FIKOLZA-1660 file (N, C-alpha, C; in steps of 0.1 Angstrom, whole numbers, plus 5000, padded with zeros to 4 digits):
% residues 116
   i   px   py   pz ch aa at
   1 7831 1798 3332  A  V  N
   1 7834 1806 3344  A  V CA
   1 7836 1820 3340  A  V  C
   2 7829 1829 3348  A  Q  N
   2 7831 1843 3345  A  Q CA
   2 7840 1849 3357  A  Q  C
   3 7849 1858 3353  A  L  N
   3 7858 1864 3362  A  L CA
   3 7855 1879 3362  A  L  C
   4 7855 1885 3374  A  V  N
   4 7853 1900 3375  A  V CA
   4 7864 1905 3385  A  V  C
   5 7873 1914 3379  A  E  N
   5 7884 1920 3387  A  E CA
   5 7879 1933 3393  A  E  C
   6 7886 1937 3403  A  S  N
   6 7884 1950 3410  A  S CA
   6 7896 1953 3418  A  S  C
   7 7897 1966 3421  A  G  N
   7 7908 1971 3430  A  G CA
   7 7919 1979 3424  A  G  C
   8 7918 1980 3410  A  G  N
   8 7928 1988 3404  A  G CA
   8 7926 2003 3407  A  G  C
   9 7936 2011 3402  A  G  N
   9 7935 2025 3404  A  G CA
   9 7949 2032 3403  A  G  C
  10 7949 2044 3407  A  L  N
  10 7961 2052 3406  A  L CA
  10 7968 2053 3420  A  L  C
  11 7981 2050 3420  A  V  N
  11 7988 2050 3433  A  V CA
  11 8002 2056 3431  A  V  C
  12 8007 2062 3441  A  Q  N
  12 8021 2068 3440  A  Q CA
  12 8031 2057 3442  A  Q  C
  13 8043 2059 3436  A  P  N
  13 8054 2049 3438  A  P CA
  13 8056 2046 3453  A  P  C
  14 8058 2033 3456  A  G  N
  14 8059 2029 3470  A  G CA
  14 8046 2026 3477  A  G  C
  15 8035 2029 3470  A  G  N
  15 8022 2026 3476  A  G CA
  15 8017 2011 3474  A  G  C
  16 8005 2008 3478  A  S  N
  16 8000 1995 3478  A  S CA
  16 7986 1995 3472  A  S  C
  17 7983 1984 3465  A  L  N
  17 7969 1981 3460  A  L CA
  17 7966 1966 3462  A  L  C
  18 7954 1963 3464  A  R  N
  18 7949 1949 3465  A  R CA
  18 7939 1946 3454  A  R  C
  19 7943 1938 3445  A  L  N
  19 7933 1934 3434  A  L CA
  19 7925 1922 3438  A  L  C
  20 7913 1922 3434  A  S  N
  20 7904 1910 3437  A  S CA
  20 7898 1905 3424  A  S  C
  21 7896 1892 3424  A  C  N
  21 7890 1885 3413  A  C CA
  21 7879 1876 3418  A  C  C
  22 7867 1878 3414  A  A  N
  22 7856 1870 3418  A  A CA
  22 7852 1860 3406  A  A  C
  23 7851 1847 3409  A  A  N
  23 7848 1837 3399  A  A CA
  23 7834 1831 3401  A  A  C
  24 7828 1829 3390  A  S  N
  24 7815 1822 3391  A  S CA
  24 7817 1807 3390  A  S  C
  25 7806 1799 3392  A  G  N
  25 7806 1785 3390  A  G CA
  25 7811 1777 3402  A  G  C
  26 7812 1764 3400  A  N  N
  26 7815 1755 3411  A  N CA
  26 7828 1747 3409  A  N  C
  27 7836 1752 3400  A  S  N
  27 7849 1745 3397  A  S CA
  27 7861 1752 3403  A  S  C
  28 7859 1763 3410  A  F  N
  28 7870 1771 3415  A  F CA
  28 7880 1763 3423  A  F  C
  29 7875 1755 3432  A  G  N
  29 7884 1747 3440  A  G CA
  29 7894 1738 3433  A  G  C
  30 7891 1734 3421  A  R  N
  30 7900 1725 3414  A  R CA
  30 7907 1732 3402  A  R  C
  31 7907 1745 3403  A  S  N
  31 7913 1753 3392  A  S CA
  31 7925 1761 3397  A  S  C
  32 7934 1762 3387  A  G  N
  32 7946 1771 3389  A  G CA
  32 7942 1785 3385  A  G  C
  33 7947 1795 3392  A  V  N
  33 7944 1809 3389  A  V CA
  33 7957 1817 3388  A  V  C
  34 7957 1827 3380  A  A  N
  34 7969 1835 3378  A  A CA
  34 7965 1850 3375  A  A  C
  35 7974 1859 3378  A  W  N
  35 7973 1873 3374  A  W CA
  35 7983 1875 3363  A  W  C
  36 7978 1881 3353  A  Y  N
  36 7986 1886 3342  A  Y CA
  36 7986 1901 3341  A  Y  C
  37 7995 1907 3334  A  R  N
  37 7994 1921 3331  A  R CA
  37 7999 1924 3317  A  R  C
  38 7994 1935 3312  A  Q  N
  38 7998 1939 3299  A  Q CA
  38 7998 1954 3298  A  Q  C
  39 8010 1959 3293  A  D  N
  39 8012 1974 3290  A  D CA
  39 8010 1975 3275  A  D  C
  40 8004 1987 3271  A  P  N
  40 8003 1989 3256  A  P CA
  40 8016 1987 3249  A  P  C
  41 8015 1979 3238  A  G  N
  41 8027 1977 3230  A  G CA
  41 8036 1966 3235  A  G  C
  42 8032 1959 3246  A  K  N
  42 8040 1948 3252  A  K CA
  42 8031 1936 3252  A  K  C
  43 8038 1924 3253  A  Q  N
  43 8031 1912 3254  A  Q CA
  43 8026 1910 3268  A  Q  C
  44 8015 1903 3269  A  R  N
  44 8009 1900 3282  A  R CA
  44 8018 1890 3290  A  R  C
  45 8021 1893 3302  A  E  N
  45 8030 1885 3310  A  E CA
  45 8023 1880 3323  A  E  C
  46 8026 1868 3327  A  M  N
  46 8021 1862 3339  A  M CA
  46 8029 1868 3351  A  M  C
  47 8022 1874 3360  A  V  N
  47 8028 1880 3372  A  V CA
  47 8029 1870 3383  A  V  C
  48 8018 1863 3386  A  A  N
  48 8018 1854 3397  A  A CA
  48 8007 1844 3395  A  A  C
  49 8009 1832 3400  A  S  N
  49 7999 1821 3399  A  S CA
  49 7998 1813 3412  A  S  C
  50 7987 1807 3414  A  I  N
  50 7984 1799 3425  A  I CA
  50 7976 1786 3421  A  I  C
  51 7981 1775 3424  A  S  N
  51 7975 1762 3420  A  S CA
  51 7963 1759 3429  A  S  C
  52 7956 1748 3426  A  A  N
  52 7945 1744 3435  A  A CA
  52 7951 1739 3448  A  A  C
  53 7963 1735 3448  A  G  N
  53 7970 1731 3460  A  G CA
  53 7977 1742 3467  A  G  C
  54 7975 1754 3462  A  R  N
  54 7981 1767 3468  A  R CA
  54 7996 1769 3466  A  R  C
  55 8001 1762 3457  A  T  N
  55 8015 1764 3453  A  T CA
  55 8015 1777 3445  A  T  C
  56 8025 1786 3448  A  T  N
  56 8025 1799 3442  A  T CA
  56 8038 1801 3434  A  T  C
  57 8037 1809 3424  A  H  N
  57 8049 1813 3416  A  H CA
  57 8048 1828 3412  A  H  C
  58 8059 1834 3411  A  Y  N
  58 8060 1849 3408  A  Y CA
  58 8071 1851 3398  A  Y  C
  59 8069 1861 3390  A  I  N
  59 8080 1866 3382  A  I CA
  59 8090 1873 3391  A  I  C
  60 8103 1873 3387  A  D  N
  60 8113 1878 3395  A  D CA
  60 8111 1893 3399  A  D  C
  61 8105 1901 3390  A  S  N
  61 8104 1915 3393  A  S CA
  61 8094 1918 3404  A  S  C
  62 8086 1909 3408  A  V  N
  62 8076 1912 3418  A  V CA
  62 8078 1904 3431  A  V  C
  63 8088 1895 3431  A  K  N
  63 8090 1887 3443  A  K CA
  63 8094 1896 3455  A  K  C
  64 8087 1892 3466  A  G  N
  64 8089 1900 3478  A  G CA
  64 8081 1913 3479  A  G  C
  65 8074 1916 3468  A  R  N
  65 8065 1928 3468  A  R CA
  65 8050 1924 3466  A  R  C
  66 8048 1914 3458  A  F  N
  66 8034 1909 3455  A  F CA
  66 8031 1896 3462  A  F  C
  67 8019 1894 3466  A  T  N
  67 8014 1881 3472  A  T CA
  67 8001 1877 3466  A  T  C
  68 8000 1865 3460  A  I  N
  68 7988 1860 3455  A  I CA
  68 7982 1851 3465  A  I  C
  69 7969 1851 3467  A  S  N
  69 7962 1842 3476  A  S CA
  69 7948 1839 3471  A  S  C
  70 7942 1829 3477  A  R  N
  70 7928 1825 3472  A  R CA
  70 7920 1821 3484  A  R  C
  71 7907 1823 3483  A  D  N
  71 7897 1819 3493  A  D CA
  71 7887 1810 3485  A  D  C
  72 7888 1797 3487  A  N  N
  72 7880 1788 3479  A  N CA
  72 7865 1789 3484  A  N  C
  73 7863 1792 3496  A  A  N
  73 7849 1793 3502  A  A CA
  73 7842 1805 3495  A  A  C
  74 7849 1815 3491  A  K  N
  74 7843 1827 3484  A  K CA
  74 7845 1828 3469  A  K  C
  75 7852 1818 3464  A  N  N
  75 7856 1818 3449  A  N CA
  75 7863 1831 3446  A  N  C
  76 7873 1835 3454  A  M  N
  76 7880 1847 3452  A  M CA
  76 7895 1844 3451  A  M  C
  77 7902 1853 3443  A  V  N
  77 7916 1853 3443  A  V CA
  77 7921 1867 3444  A  V  C
  78 7932 1869 3451  A  Y  N
  78 7936 1883 3454  A  Y CA
  78 7951 1884 3450  A  Y  C
  79 7955 1897 3447  A  L  N
  79 7968 1900 3445  A  L CA
  79 7972 1913 3453  A  L  C
  80 7979 1911 3464  A  Q  N
  80 7983 1922 3472  A  Q CA
  80 7996 1927 3466  A  Q  C
  81 7996 1940 3463  A  M  N
  81 8008 1946 3456  A  M CA
  81 8013 1957 3465  A  M  C
  82 8026 1955 3470  A  N  N
  82 8032 1965 3479  A  N CA
  82 8044 1971 3472  A  N  C
  83 8049 1982 3477  A  D  N
  83 8060 1989 3471  A  D CA
  83 8059 1990 3456  A  D  C
  84 8048 1995 3451  A  L  N
  84 8046 1996 3437  A  L CA
  84 8056 2005 3430  A  L  C
  85 8059 2002 3418  A  K  N
  85 8069 2009 3410  A  K CA
  85 8062 2014 3397  A  K  C
  86 8067 2024 3391  A  P  N
  86 8061 2029 3378  A  P CA
  86 8060 2018 3367  A  P  C
  87 8070 2009 3368  A  E  N
  87 8070 1998 3358  A  E CA
  87 8060 1987 3360  A  E  C
  88 8053 1988 3372  A  D  N
  88 8041 1979 3374  A  D CA
  88 8028 1984 3368  A  D  C
  89 8029 1996 3362  A  T  N
  89 8017 2001 3355  A  T CA
  89 8013 1992 3343  A  T  C
  90 8001 1988 3343  A  A  N
  90 7995 1979 3333  A  A CA
  90 7981 1977 3336  A  A  C
  91 7974 1970 3326  A  V  N
  91 7961 1964 3329  A  V CA
  91 7964 1950 3334  A  V  C
  92 7958 1947 3345  A  Y  N
  92 7959 1934 3352  A  Y CA
  92 7947 1926 3349  A  Y  C
  93 7950 1913 3345  A  Y  N
  93 7939 1904 3342  A  Y CA
  93 7940 1891 3351  A  Y  C
  94 7928 1887 3354  A  C  N
  94 7927 1874 3362  A  C CA
  94 7925 1863 3352  A  C  C
  95 7930 1851 3354  A  Y  N
  95 7929 1840 3345  A  Y CA
  95 7927 1827 3353  A  Y  C
  96 7918 1819 3348  A  I  N
  96 7915 1807 3356  A  I CA
  96 7915 1795 3346  A  I  C
  97 7920 1783 3350  A  Q  N
  97 7919 1771 3343  A  Q CA
  97 7915 1760 3351  A  Q  C
  98 7904 1753 3347  A  D  N
  98 7899 1741 3354  A  D CA
  98 7908 1729 3350  A  D  C
  99 7914 1723 3360  A  Y  N
  99 7923 1712 3358  A  Y CA
  99 7916 1700 3352  A  Y  C
 100 7903 1699 3355  A  L  N
 100 7895 1687 3350  A  L CA
 100 7891 1688 3336  A  L  C
 101 7884 1699 3333  A  S  N
 101 7879 1701 3319  A  S CA
 101 7889 1708 3310  A  S  C
 102 7899 1715 3316  A  L  N
 102 7909 1723 3309  A  L CA
 102 7903 1736 3303  A  L  C
 103 7891 1739 3306  A  R  N
 103 7885 1751 3302  A  R CA
 103 7892 1763 3309  A  R  C
 104 7893 1774 3302  A  S  N
 104 7899 1786 3308  A  S CA
 104 7891 1798 3305  A  S  C
 105 7893 1808 3313  A  S  N
 105 7886 1821 3312  A  S CA
 105 7895 1833 3316  A  S  C
 106 7892 1844 3310  A  W  N
 106 7899 1857 3313  A  W CA
 106 7889 1867 3319  A  W  C
 107 7894 1875 3328  A  G  N
 107 7886 1886 3333  A  G CA
 107 7887 1898 3323  A  G  C
 108 7880 1909 3326  A  Q  N
 108 7880 1920 3317  A  Q CA
 108 7891 1929 3319  A  Q  C
 109 7899 1928 3330  A  G  N
 109 7910 1936 3333  A  G CA
 109 7907 1948 3342  A  G  C
 110 7917 1952 3349  A  T  N
 110 7916 1964 3358  A  T CA
 110 7929 1972 3357  A  T  C
 111 7928 1985 3355  A  Q  N
 111 7940 1993 3353  A  Q CA
 111 7947 1996 3366  A  Q  C
 112 7960 1994 3366  A  V  N
 112 7968 1999 3377  A  V CA
 112 7978 2009 3371  A  V  C
 113 7978 2021 3377  A  T  N
 113 7987 2031 3373  A  T CA
 113 7995 2036 3385  A  T  C
 114 8009 2035 3384  A  V  N
 114 8018 2039 3394  A  V CA
 114 8025 2052 3389  A  V  C
 115 8022 2063 3396  A  S  N
 115 8027 2075 3391  A  S CA
 115 8027 2086 3402  A  S  C
 116 8036 2095 3402  A  S  N
 116 8036 2106 3412  A  S CA
 116 8030 2118 3406  A  S  C
% end
């Protein structure tokens, strides 16, 4: 599975961005998908995840601000980010794991910078 992220950019504090991740292949519907982020010098952390059954999880720092969603018909996953803060600045990565084969893939990442 190949993943391609888009939608990153520079935004002011309090602003919004919507990240998109396009997946190839025919296993998307049975896969779990997550968004991770990594700031230079820090460990990569999972921000949000959505299962094949659409169960979602978020880290505490983004609850109420970020929303993960998926469109199985289009093989797409999204991360709507509202009320962005400077500490949200990072490279955001899309991650997918096929529940049947357990194969996983990473996208190339998209930079999100929150700054005035």
